[in-house]
C-alpha positions in Angstrom: 0.0 0.0 0.0 1.3 3.4 -1.0 2.2 6.0 1.9 0.5 9.3 1.8 3.6 10.9 0.8 4.1 8.4 -2.1 0.4 9.1 -3.1 1.1 12.8 -3.2 4.3 12.2 -5.1 2.4 10.1 -7.8 -0.3 12.9 -8.2 2.5 15.5 -9.1 4.3 13.0 -11.3 1.2 12.6 -13.1 0.6 16.3 -13.4 4.0 16.7 -14.7 3.6 14.0 -17.3 0.3 15.5 -18.3 2.1 19.1 -18.8 5.2 17.6 -20.8 2.8 15.7 -23.2 0.9 19.0 -23.6 4.3 20.4 -24.8 4.7 17.6 -27.3 6.8 15.3 -25.5 6.1 11.4 -25.5 5.9 9.3 -22.5 8.1 6.6 -22.1 8.1 5.3 -18.6 7.7 6.3 -14.9 9.2 5.2 -11.6 12.3 3.4 -12.9 14.0 2.3 -9.7 17.7 1.4 -9.4 19.8 0.7 -6.3 21.3 3.9 -6.8 18.1 6.1 -7.2 14.9 6.5 -9.3 13.8 8.2 -12.3 10.4 9.8 -12.0 9.7 10.1 -15.7 11.3 9.3 -18.9 10.0 11.1 -21.8 10.9 11.6 -25.4 11.3 15.1 -26.9 11.8 14.4 -30.9 14.9 12.3 -30.8 15.8 13.3 -27.5 15.4 11.1 -24.4 14.4 13.3 -21.4 14.8 12.0 -17.9 12.7 14.0 -15.6 13.0 14.7 -11.9 9.7 15.7 -10.4 9.9 17.9 -7.0 7.4 19.3 -4.8 7.8 21.5 -1.7 4.7 22.6 0.3 6.7 25.5 1.6 10.2 26.9 1.5 10.8 26.3 5.1 13.9 23.9 4.1 14.4 25.4 0.6 12.6 25.2 -2.6 12.1 22.1 -4.6 14.9 23.1 -6.9 17.4 23.6 -4.1 16.7 20.3 -2.8 18.3 18.7 -5.9 21.9 18.7 -4.6 25.2 17.3 -6.2 24.6 14.0 -4.5 21.0 13.5 -5.9 22.2 14.7 -9.4 24.8 11.9 -9.5 22.3 9.4 -8.3 20.1 10.6 -11.2 22.7 10.5 -13.7 23.7 6.8 -12.5 20.1 5.6 -12.7 19.8 7.0 -16.3 23.0 5.3 -17.3 21.7 2.0 -16.0 18.2 2.5 -17.7 20.1 3.2 -20.9 22.2 0.1 -20.5 19.1 -1.9 -20.2 18.3 -0.6 -23.8 21.7 -1.3 -25.1 23.0 2.1 -25.1 24.7 4.7 -22.7 24.9 8.4 -21.9 27.8 8.7 -24.0 25.8 7.4 -27.2 22.4 8.7 -26.6 20.8 11.8 -27.3 19.5 12.8 -23.9 19.0 15.5 -21.3 17.9 16.0 -17.7 15.0 18.1 -16.8 13.1 19.1 -13.8 9.5 20.0 -13.1 9.3 21.5 -9.8 6.0 22.4 -7.9 5.3 24.7 -5.0 2.4 24.2 -2.6 -0.1 23.2 -5.6 0.1 21.8 -9.1 -0.5 25.6 -10.4 2.9 26.6 -9.0 5.1 24.8 -11.6 8.4 25.2 -13.3 9.9 23.3 -16.0 13.8 23.6 -16.2 15.2 21.8 -19.4 18.9 20.8 -19.4 18.9 21.2 -15.4 22.2 19.0 -15.5 24.5 20.0 -18.0 25.9 17.0 -19.4 28.1 16.7 -22.2 28.0 13.4 -23.8 
């Protein structure tokens, strides 16, 4: 059974997916879990695979949703993406991909979409 926090996270992930689809991206997968971390959404933008981190903060007491994505989280995200790509017979060095963030404030209406959140030279 999902926890309340997980249910809320799933709601925001679905909102992010709907928004990205409205922007022309195509849904590939969600909640891809690996020992090193999880990829919330995988979308496709033209020929580019997009690994999406969905973050939400009700208030900014402990920083914004964007500020919560520290260096360690970014490294886990990159490792998880490379593992997912390896399952599909490619790698970060070979694939056309980027890392985006969809960040929410207290509600689904308070949303930011940041493309190329992690500058990754492949």
